[in-house]
C-alpha positions in Angstrom: 3.8 6.3 41.2 1.8 3.5 40.4 -0.8 4.5 43.0 -0.7 8.3 42.0 -1.3 7.0 38.1 -4.2 4.7 39.1 -5.8 7.7 41.1 -5.5 10.4 38.0 -6.7 7.7 35.2 -9.8 7.1 37.8 -10.2 10.8 38.0 -9.8 11.2 34.3 -12.3 8.4 33.9 -14.8 9.9 36.1 -14.8 13.2 34.5 -15.1 11.9 31.4 -17.9 10.0 32.5 -19.6 13.5 33.8 -19.1 15.0 30.4 -20.7 12.1 28.3 -23.6 12.0 30.8 -23.9 16.0 30.4 -23.7 15.8 26.4 -26.0 12.6 26.7 -28.6 14.3 29.0 -29.0 17.7 26.6 -28.9 15.8 23.8 -31.5 13.3 24.8 -33.8 16.0 25.8 -33.5 18.4 23.0 -34.4 15.6 20.4 -36.8 14.2 22.8 -38.6 17.6 23.2 -39.6 18.0 19.2 -43.2 17.6 19.5 -44.5 16.5 16.0 -48.3 16.4 17.4 -47.9 19.9 18.2 -46.5 21.2 15.1 -49.1 19.7 13.1 -52.1 20.8 15.2 -50.8 24.6 15.0 -50.4 24.1 11.2 -54.1 23.6 11.1 -55.2 26.1 13.8 -55.5 24.8 16.6 -53.7 23.8 19.8 -53.7 19.9 20.5 -53.7 19.8 24.3 -57.0 21.9 24.1 -58.8 19.2 22.1 -59.2 15.3 22.4 -57.7 14.0 25.6 -55.7 16.8 25.8 -52.4 15.1 25.1 -49.7 16.1 22.8 -49.1 12.9 21.4 -49.8 10.3 18.5 -53.0 8.9 20.3 -54.5 12.6 20.6 -53.6 13.3 17.2 -55.5 10.0 16.0 -58.6 11.4 17.5 -58.2 15.2 16.7 -56.7 14.7 12.9 -56.9 11.4 11.9 -55.1 7.7 12.0 -52.6 8.1 9.6 -51.2 11.3 10.9 -51.4 9.6 14.3 -49.1 7.1 13.0 -47.1 9.2 11.6 -46.5 10.9 15.1 -46.0 7.6 16.7 -43.6 6.3 14.2 -41.5 9.9 14.9 -41.8 9.8 18.3 -40.2 6.1 18.5 -37.4 7.1 15.8 -36.5 10.2 17.8 -35.9 8.3 21.2 -34.3 5.6 18.9 -31.8 8.1 17.2 -31.0 10.0 20.2 -29.9 6.8 22.4 -28.3 5.1 19.3 -26.0 8.3 18.6 -25.0 8.2 22.1 -24.1 4.6 22.1 -22.2 5.1 18.3 -20.0 8.5 20.2 -19.4 6.5 23.5 -19.4 2.9 22.8 -17.6 2.3 25.9 -20.0 4.1 28.4 -22.7 1.2 29.2 -24.8 3.8 31.6 -24.8 6.6 28.6 -27.7 4.7 26.4 -29.9 4.4 29.5 -29.2 8.4 30.5 -29.8 9.5 26.9 -33.1 7.3 26.8 -34.6 8.9 29.8 -33.5 12.5 28.8 -35.3 12.3 25.7 -38.5 10.8 27.3 -38.3 13.6 29.8 -37.9 15.9 26.9 -41.1 14.6 25.3 -42.8 15.0 28.6 -41.8 18.3 29.6 -40.6 20.5 26.5 -39.3 23.6 27.8 -41.0 25.7 24.3 -44.5 24.0 25.5 -44.4 25.1 29.3 -43.2 21.9 30.1 -46.3 20.4 29.1 -45.8 17.8 26.1 -46.8 14.4 25.5 -47.0 11.4 27.7 -43.5 9.3 26.9 -45.2 5.9 25.3 -43.7 6.0 22.0 -40.6 7.9 23.2 -40.3 4.9 25.7 -40.8 2.3 22.9 -37.9 3.8 20.9 -35.7 4.0 23.7 -36.1 0.1 24.7 -35.8 -0.2 20.8 -32.3 1.1 20.9 -31.3 -0.2 24.1 -32.3 -4.0 23.2 -34.6 -5.0 20.4 -35.2 -8.3 21.7 -36.6 -7.2 24.8 -38.4 -4.4 22.7 -40.5 -7.4 20.8 -41.2 -9.1 24.2 -42.5 -5.9 25.6 -44.5 -5.0 23.0 -46.2 -8.5 22.5 -47.2 -8.0 26.4 -47.9 -4.4 26.0 -50.7 -5.1 23.1 -52.0 -7.7 25.3 -52.2 -5.7 28.5 -53.9 -3.0 26.2 -56.3 -5.2 24.6 -57.3 -6.9 27.9 -58.0 -3.6 29.3 -59.4 -1.5 26.7 -57.4 1.5 27.6 -53.9 2.8 25.8 -52.8 4.2 29.0 -52.2 1.0 30.9 -49.8 0.2 28.1 -47.1 3.1 28.7 -47.2 2.4 32.6 -47.3 -1.2 32.4 -44.0 -1.1 30.4 -42.4 2.1 32.2 -43.0 -0.2 35.4 -41.5 -3.3 34.5 -38.8 -2.5 32.0 -36.5 -1.3 34.6 -36.4 -4.5 36.2 -35.9 -6.8 32.9 -33.3 -4.5 31.6 -31.1 -4.2 35.3 -31.2 -7.9 35.4 -30.8 -8.8 32.1 -27.5 -6.4 32.5 -26.5 -6.9 36.1 -23.1 -8.0 35.0 -22.5 -4.4 33.2 -23.8 -2.4 36.1 -27.7 -3.2 35.4 -28.8 -2.1 39.0 -27.7 1.6 38.5 -29.4 1.4 35.0 -32.5 0.3 36.7 -32.3 3.1 39.1 -31.8 5.8 36.2 -34.8 4.3 34.1 -37.0 4.9 37.0 -36.9 8.5 36.8 -38.8 7.9 33.3 -41.3 5.5 35.1 -42.4 8.2 37.9 -42.5 11.1 34.8 -44.9 8.1 32.5 -46.9 7.6 35.7 -47.1 11.0 37.1 -48.2 12.4 33.3 -51.0 9.2 33.2 -52.5 10.4 36.5 -55.6 12.0 34.9 -56.3 9.0 32.6 -56.4 6.8 35.6 -59.1 9.3 37.3 -61.2 9.3 34.2 -60.9 5.3 34.3 -62.5 5.8 37.6 -64.9 8.2 36.3 -66.0 6.7 32.9 -64.7 9.3 30.9 -61.5 7.8 29.2 -61.6 7.2 25.7 -61.4 3.0 25.2 -58.9 1.5 22.7 -62.0 0.2 21.1 -62.2 3.7 19.4 -59.8 3.1 16.7 -62.4 0.6 14.8 -65.7 1.5 16.8 -65.4 5.4 16.6 -69.5 5.7 16.7 -69.9 3.7 20.2 -67.5 5.8 21.7 -69.1 8.8 20.1 -72.1 7.6 21.2 -71.1 7.0 24.7 -70.0 10.8 25.5 -73.2 11.6 23.5 -71.7 13.1 20.4 -74.1 13.0 17.6 -73.7 13.1 13.9 -70.0 12.3 14.2 -68.5 11.6 10.7 -64.9 12.1 11.2 -64.6 15.1 9.4 -64.1 17.4 12.8 -62.4 17.1 16.2 -64.6 14.9 17.4 -64.0 15.4 21.2 -62.6 18.3 23.4 -61.6 18.3 27.1 -62.7 21.0 29.4 -59.8 22.2 31.4 -62.0 22.7 34.6 -63.1 19.1 35.0 -61.5 17.0 32.4 -64.2 15.7 31.0 -64.2 15.0 27.6 -67.2 16.9 25.5 -68.1 17.6 21.8 -66.8 20.4 20.5 -70.0 21.5 19.0 -71.7 21.3 22.4 -70.0 24.2 24.0 -72.1 27.7 24.6 
Protein backbone atom coordinates (compact mmCIF):
# COMPACT_ATOMS: atom_id res chain seq x y z
CA UNK A 1 0.00 0.00 0.00
CA UNK A 2 2.84 2.36 0.85
CA UNK A 3 4.42 1.79 -2.56
CA UNK A 4 1.06 2.31 -4.31
CA UNK A 5 0.46 5.53 -2.38
CA UNK A 6 3.92 6.76 -3.30
CA UNK A 7 3.31 6.01 -6.98
CA UNK A 8 -0.05 7.78 -6.91
CA UNK A 9 1.43 10.82 -5.19
CA UNK A 10 4.26 10.94 -7.72
CA UNK A 11 1.81 10.68 -10.61
CA UNK A 12 -0.37 13.37 -9.07
CA UNK A 13 2.67 15.64 -8.67
CA UNK A 14 3.66 15.11 -12.30
CA UNK A 15 0.14 15.89 -13.49
CA UNK A 16 0.08 19.04 -11.37
CA UNK A 17 3.44 20.11 -12.79
CA UNK A 18 2.22 19.55 -16.34
CA UNK A 19 -0.94 21.57 -15.74
CA UNK A 20 1.01 24.35 -14.03
CA UNK A 21 3.54 24.36 -16.89
CA UNK A 22 0.75 24.68 -19.45
CA UNK A 23 -0.74 27.60 -17.53
CA UNK A 24 2.70 29.22 -17.30
CA UNK A 25 3.38 28.80 -21.02
CA UNK A 26 0.03 30.27 -22.09
CA UNK A 27 0.17 33.12 -19.57
CA UNK A 28 3.76 34.00 -20.33
CA UNK A 29 3.25 33.89 -24.08
CA UNK A 30 0.08 36.02 -24.10
CA UNK A 31 1.52 38.66 -21.79
CA UNK A 32 4.82 38.66 -23.65
CA UNK A 33 3.09 39.10 -27.00
CA UNK A 34 1.71 42.52 -26.02
CA UNK A 35 3.86 44.70 -28.27
CA UNK A 36 3.61 48.35 -27.33
CA UNK A 37 6.03 49.48 -30.04
CA UNK A 38 3.66 48.10 -32.66
CA UNK A 39 0.65 49.77 -31.02
CA UNK A 40 2.41 53.14 -30.85
CA UNK A 41 3.56 53.00 -34.46
CA UNK A 42 0.09 52.04 -35.67
CA UNK A 43 -1.39 54.95 -33.72
CA UNK A 44 0.99 57.22 -35.65
CA UNK A 45 0.00 55.74 -38.99
CA UNK A 46 2.90 53.42 -39.82
CA UNK A 47 4.17 49.91 -39.13
CA UNK A 48 7.37 50.04 -37.09
CA UNK A 49 8.60 46.87 -38.80
CA UNK A 50 8.82 48.83 -42.07
CA UNK A 51 10.95 51.66 -40.69
CA UNK A 52 14.25 52.16 -38.94
CA UNK A 53 15.92 48.89 -38.10
CA UNK A 54 12.77 46.96 -38.97
CA UNK A 55 12.46 45.65 -35.42
CA UNK A 56 9.29 45.94 -33.33
CA UNK A 57 11.09 46.90 -30.15
CA UNK A 58 12.18 49.76 -27.93
CA UNK A 59 15.42 50.56 -29.77
CA UNK A 60 13.55 51.08 -33.03
CA UNK A 61 10.97 53.26 -31.27
CA UNK A 62 13.88 55.52 -30.27
CA UNK A 63 14.92 55.68 -33.92
CA UNK A 64 11.48 56.22 -35.43
CA UNK A 65 9.52 58.04 -32.73
CA UNK A 66 11.87 59.42 -30.09
CA UNK A 67 13.84 58.72 -26.93
CA UNK A 68 10.98 59.21 -24.47
CA UNK A 69 8.68 56.85 -26.33
CA UNK A 70 11.52 54.34 -26.66
CA UNK A 71 12.29 54.47 -22.95
CA UNK A 72 8.61 53.95 -22.13
CA UNK A 73 8.40 50.94 -24.42
CA UNK A 74 11.58 49.46 -22.93
CA UNK A 75 10.16 49.80 -19.40
CA UNK A 76 6.90 48.24 -20.51
CA UNK A 77 8.66 45.28 -22.12
CA UNK A 78 10.70 44.77 -18.97
CA UNK A 79 7.66 45.01 -16.73
CA UNK A 80 5.45 42.66 -18.73
CA UNK A 81 7.98 39.83 -18.49
CA UNK A 82 8.66 40.62 -14.83
CA UNK A 83 4.95 40.61 -14.07
CA UNK A 84 4.33 37.30 -15.87
CA UNK A 85 7.16 35.52 -14.05
CA UNK A 86 6.29 36.94 -10.63
CA UNK A 87 2.62 36.09 -11.12
CA UNK A 88 3.36 32.44 -11.84
CA UNK A 89 5.79 32.24 -8.94
CA UNK A 90 3.11 33.58 -6.60
CA UNK A 91 0.51 31.13 -7.89
CA UNK A 92 2.92 28.16 -7.92
CA UNK A 93 5.52 28.99 -5.25
CA UNK A 94 6.73 25.41 -4.75
CA UNK A 95 7.46 24.66 -8.42
CA UNK A 96 10.99 25.89 -9.10
CA UNK A 97 10.97 25.58 -12.88
CA UNK A 98 7.70 27.48 -13.35
CA UNK A 99 9.47 30.84 -13.21
CA UNK A 100 11.93 29.83 -15.92
CA UNK A 101 9.20 28.31 -18.09
CA UNK A 102 7.15 31.50 -17.82
CA UNK A 103 10.20 33.63 -18.62
CA UNK A 104 10.95 31.72 -21.80
CA UNK A 105 7.30 31.82 -22.85
CA UNK A 106 7.15 35.60 -22.32
CA UNK A 107 10.32 36.13 -24.37
CA UNK A 108 9.00 33.92 -27.16
CA UNK A 109 5.70 35.80 -27.05
CA UNK A 110 7.53 39.08 -27.55
CA UNK A 111 9.62 37.68 -30.40
CA UNK A 112 6.86 35.68 -32.11
CA UNK A 113 3.46 37.32 -31.40
CA UNK A 114 0.69 35.46 -33.22
CA UNK A 115 -1.26 38.59 -34.24
CA UNK A 116 1.81 40.13 -35.90
CA UNK A 117 2.50 37.17 -38.14
CA UNK A 118 5.02 35.90 -35.57
CA UNK A 119 7.34 38.82 -36.37
CA UNK A 120 7.80 40.85 -33.21
CA UNK A 121 10.72 42.24 -31.28
CA UNK A 122 14.07 40.72 -30.42
CA UNK A 123 13.51 39.98 -26.74
CA UNK A 124 16.18 42.07 -25.00
CA UNK A 125 13.93 44.01 -22.61
CA UNK A 126 11.75 40.96 -21.93
CA UNK A 127 14.87 38.95 -21.17
CA UNK A 128 15.91 41.66 -18.73
CA UNK A 129 12.52 41.65 -17.03
CA UNK A 130 12.63 37.88 -16.73
CA UNK A 131 16.08 37.93 -15.14
CA UNK A 132 14.94 40.66 -12.73
CA UNK A 133 12.00 38.51 -11.64
CA UNK A 134 14.08 35.36 -11.28
CA UNK A 135 17.03 36.88 -9.41
CA UNK A 136 17.42 40.64 -8.97
CA UNK A 137 21.05 40.37 -7.84
CA UNK A 138 21.91 38.46 -10.99
CA UNK A 139 20.04 41.11 -12.98
CA UNK A 140 22.21 43.89 -11.56
CA UNK A 141 25.44 42.03 -12.28
CA UNK A 142 24.40 41.17 -15.84
CA UNK A 143 23.16 44.72 -16.42
CA UNK A 144 26.57 46.14 -15.58
CA UNK A 145 28.26 43.54 -17.77
CA UNK A 146 25.89 44.26 -20.64
CA UNK A 147 26.40 48.03 -20.46
CA UNK A 148 30.15 47.45 -20.54
CA UNK A 149 29.87 45.12 -23.57
CA UNK A 150 27.58 47.51 -25.47
CA UNK A 151 29.83 50.51 -24.85
CA UNK A 152 32.93 48.57 -25.88
CA UNK A 153 31.38 47.18 -29.08
CA UNK A 154 29.16 50.26 -29.77
CA UNK A 155 26.37 47.96 -30.93
CA UNK A 156 23.18 47.42 -28.92
CA UNK A 157 22.53 44.04 -30.54
CA UNK A 158 25.61 42.54 -28.86
CA UNK A 159 23.99 43.06 -25.45
CA UNK A 160 21.01 40.68 -25.67
CA UNK A 161 23.04 38.00 -27.41
CA UNK A 162 25.71 38.20 -24.72
CA UNK A 163 23.21 38.06 -21.84
CA UNK A 164 21.10 35.30 -23.39
CA UNK A 165 24.24 33.19 -23.83
CA UNK A 166 25.72 33.57 -20.34
CA UNK A 167 22.57 33.77 -18.22
CA UNK A 168 21.59 30.07 -18.51
CA UNK A 169 25.03 29.01 -17.32
CA UNK A 170 25.07 31.43 -14.39
CA UNK A 171 21.50 30.68 -13.33
CA UNK A 172 21.92 26.94 -13.73
CA UNK A 173 25.08 26.90 -11.64
CA UNK A 174 23.71 29.22 -8.94
CA UNK A 175 20.59 27.08 -8.45
CA UNK A 176 22.16 23.72 -9.20
CA UNK A 177 20.80 22.27 -5.93
CA UNK A 178 17.21 23.12 -6.92
CA UNK A 179 17.43 21.71 -10.43
CA UNK A 180 19.44 24.41 -12.13
CA UNK A 181 20.58 22.11 -14.94
CA UNK A 182 16.98 21.75 -16.12
CA UNK A 183 16.42 25.49 -15.78
CA UNK A 184 19.49 26.16 -17.92
CA UNK A 185 18.29 23.80 -20.64
CA UNK A 186 14.92 25.56 -20.72
CA UNK A 187 16.55 29.00 -20.81
CA UNK A 188 18.62 27.99 -23.82
CA UNK A 189 15.37 27.91 -25.82
CA UNK A 190 15.18 31.68 -25.35
CA UNK A 191 18.89 31.96 -26.17
CA UNK A 192 18.42 30.30 -29.56
CA UNK A 193 15.38 32.48 -30.32
CA UNK A 194 17.22 35.70 -29.43
CA UNK A 195 20.32 34.76 -31.43
CA UNK A 196 18.09 33.81 -34.38
CA UNK A 197 16.32 37.19 -34.29
CA UNK A 198 19.66 39.02 -34.27
CA UNK A 199 21.15 37.27 -37.29
CA UNK A 200 20.35 40.24 -39.55
CA UNK A 201 22.06 42.60 -37.11
CA UNK A 202 25.28 40.64 -37.35
CA UNK A 203 25.02 40.58 -41.12
CA UNK A 204 24.61 44.38 -41.15
CA UNK A 205 27.57 44.77 -38.78
CA UNK A 206 29.74 42.84 -41.25
CA UNK A 207 28.48 45.04 -44.10
CA UNK A 208 28.76 48.29 -42.12
CA UNK A 209 25.03 49.01 -42.18
CA UNK A 210 24.12 48.55 -38.50
CA UNK A 211 23.23 51.60 -36.42
CA UNK A 212 25.72 52.15 -33.64
CA UNK A 213 24.84 52.66 -29.99
CA UNK A 214 26.37 56.15 -30.19
CA UNK A 215 23.30 57.07 -32.28
CA UNK A 216 21.63 58.01 -28.96
CA UNK A 217 23.93 61.00 -28.38
CA UNK A 218 25.50 61.48 -31.81
CA UNK A 219 22.52 61.25 -34.12
CA UNK A 220 24.02 63.45 -36.83
CA UNK A 221 27.16 61.31 -37.19
CA UNK A 222 25.09 58.20 -37.82
CA UNK A 223 22.81 60.12 -40.16
CA UNK A 224 25.85 61.30 -42.13
CA UNK A 225 27.26 57.76 -42.17
CA UNK A 226 24.09 56.59 -43.92
CA UNK A 227 23.99 59.54 -46.28
CA UNK A 228 21.09 61.30 -44.58
CA UNK A 229 20.80 65.06 -45.07
CA UNK A 230 18.89 67.67 -43.05
CA UNK A 231 18.07 65.29 -40.23
CA UNK A 232 16.32 67.43 -37.61
CA UNK A 233 14.74 64.54 -35.74
CA UNK A 234 11.21 65.47 -36.77
CA UNK A 235 10.79 62.69 -39.32
CA UNK A 236 11.60 59.01 -39.39
CA UNK A 237 15.35 59.26 -40.00
CA UNK A 238 15.91 55.84 -41.55
CA UNK A 239 13.98 53.24 -43.45
CA UNK A 240 15.02 49.65 -44.10
CA UNK A 241 14.34 48.21 -47.54
CA UNK A 242 12.98 44.68 -47.39
CA UNK A 243 15.04 43.45 -50.34
CA UNK A 244 18.56 44.00 -49.04
CA UNK A 245 18.17 45.17 -45.45
CA UNK A 246 20.11 48.38 -46.08
CA UNK A 247 19.00 51.33 -43.96
CA UNK A 248 18.21 54.36 -46.03
CA UNK A 249 16.61 57.74 -45.55
CA UNK A 250 12.89 57.73 -46.08
CA UNK A 251 12.99 60.73 -48.41
CA UNK A 252 15.49 59.02 -50.72
CA UNK A 253 12.84 56.65 -52.04
CA UNK A 254 11.61 57.10 -55.59
